[in-house]
N, C-alpha and C positions, 0 to 999 in steps of 0.2 A: 447549508453546509455545516457539518459537524467538525468541531475542533478536537484533535486527539493529542493530548500532551505527552511529550517525551522528556526524559531527564538527561539524555545524552546529546552529544553534538549531532549525531546522525543515527538513523536506524535503517536496516535493510528492508527492502520491500516485503519480502516474505515474512519477516518478523513483525513488520507494521500491520499486515493483514491479520495476523494472529492477535496482536496487542489491541487492535481496534475492534476485535470480535467478529470480523468478516469471515475468517477461516478458522475452523476448529483445530486443525493440525497443520504442521509444516507441509505435509504431503497434499492437503487440501489447497493450501496457498500455492504450491507448485503447479497444481492442475489449473487453478484459476488463471495464473500468469501464462502458462504454456498455451492455454486455449485463447489467448489474446483478449481476455475479458477485462483487463486492467489498463487504465490510462494514468500516466503520471504527467502532470502539467499539460494535459490535453493530447498527449502522444501515447499511442499503444506501447506498452513496455513489456518485453519478454525476458528481461534479465531479473531473476528473483533476488540477486544480490545488489540491485540498484540501490545506491545510498540516497536516502531521503533526508532532507534538512528542513528546519523550521521554515514555514512558508510554502513548502511544496504541497500540491494537491494531488489526491488519488481519487479516481473515479471508477466505480464498479457497479454494474447493474443499476445505473441511475442514481446511486448514492455518491455524494461528493464529500470527501474527508480532507481536512487540511492539517498538516503537521504543525503542532504548536509547541 
């Protein structure tokens, strides 16, 4: 599991994917989410504006990231 540090109270899922280096652009993040390739806390997430807070986990293509 990789920890990804944020400086704010929360971060939107699409922004998190860019911040963590998973998605190159916002449109790439949108595609990954729309194709149901992203899980948040073990559940498939289709809302790119989903607010992530410290402790949340994001899984994509076998990679697990935790908001820190």
